[in-house]
Steps between C-alpha positions, in 0.01 A plus 500: 500500500346586833438860383332375183281258699408777741414748223287228330316430828444877560345537154276207541376628847445845353300363209299280738418786741398717196273235370339456846440875528207468245388745249385855568284728282751778472879563503647803675820670365532793730560867425590632145662821637300694227158646453215289381517667157878448455475139636223425252712644216809309611327161523311548178813583306707222655231236434448618146869451428465151647228407258198562708191694359360777722132475480388783716538694824243660742440614858255263677212669685625816316758540779820690415677283755444179314596388158475170315714427192375214277730292281496185281751316294476309157623181664228514766221567244628215275505256787147610608356467147566120523293464811127533573338838398462594879881513506451840350428637848873467567611700185632796714741538792475795736768702672376721784640819642374680819626820657551459882669769703690635193612162395383318184448137579512250222296172493429228243194279450671162571465324160532148662217568742260650250611261219407197700165655609409591143657217283433231748599149376648657181752709697777251446474567125593858538707472827839540333403805310331657803792431733745643243291820454456539874873479547557756225265750657670456839845526374403817302357669807802414702736632223306827469484589860798444727283510817271230372526158671427143380127471476351368829150346502214676684126504509384210704572330821409173332749281323371410158625222291446478125222240556326725760485783243383285206188414720467822676183626652463720814281252689217244455235635271720766350580505119812343339686634195274298259199670641569801296205709371353546164420866474436538129435298185516620135473351154873511446827577666535813286158632627598427858822704477322778306232532765747518781713762327202710414366493864840584642501821296179627665524336848534716802573201734737284299821583319747289312837450666625245243393245246686193365399204281652159468667445154287295276199481733179681541594580868552859618572618858394844623613665814230741621522783751178522705378848589200660667320434821537119481846495349862469631479795720227354691635148572876536483512691842299227671704194393850619429582583861816297569830677560633371166239600236363259241540757220513260205174333569345753258396571236208258468486296183239395248579238235355461153496139390337455158141637523502513875619763754600363842631623845633328802243474775570792757482269799773288338712787360494706816562210728807390291647847519433516875511151643507630859190698463275439795134426482444816685670702226329288239163610632599861451535446132217248459358699215833557331515183278160575353573868451827407314302264288252783419775741409668251263167382358426857394771461236308217335166659453 
């Protein structure tokens, strides 16, 4: 009886401590013990078997030492299709790989952190699905790689609650999630998609990493690699400077909602990805939000 009481108390304390730790942008799983290429293939195959859809893969900032694998799941897309159209921004989940001293380190964009920031007061409607899929991804990674550990949070010294993230902005005067930007408007959803696809074929600064629509909705999410003098190669080395890299903050997204094309404001999106970014570092990328807007807007001309 005493043992049962002790175990129950221990579980309660563990759950309480975990809850008080707050939410972090990313989860770290350690070393895969394989090359980046083999790790990508192993994760892609295992998640496909588990019912996930592999949407795309690319190397952020065109670095051979970085890789992002993008996945989704029918259950997630169905849940999101019952929410506001802006929920489409959360249609994809990213898994990151980075090569460090011969090791391939695995990370995951924390679905609970980003889900609360993007879905806000509607998060609870999709929470069970998101938690289940997050658990599936974590278990798949741990099953595939014997050296992998239980995902530990990283990316911020701050302790975010769900409520914090639903109302997130970097500081007074900075944009919120709902301050997303209209970067294109067309006569129809079909014309909007056709214009983006056409421009992607000829663009030298933007390339498609993935695309996914919500079932039964005129909502389509694109993940776009940003190239050229003002692209990822310019701003990633300035902001991703912590020991544990924020690999999965890319690719940047644009969302087609009916006749409109929208993107998240750079000063919101970058700050959410790097909550500890100092004002000193922000000043070094002062032009980056506008430059990202220019790059993505070029796809809607």
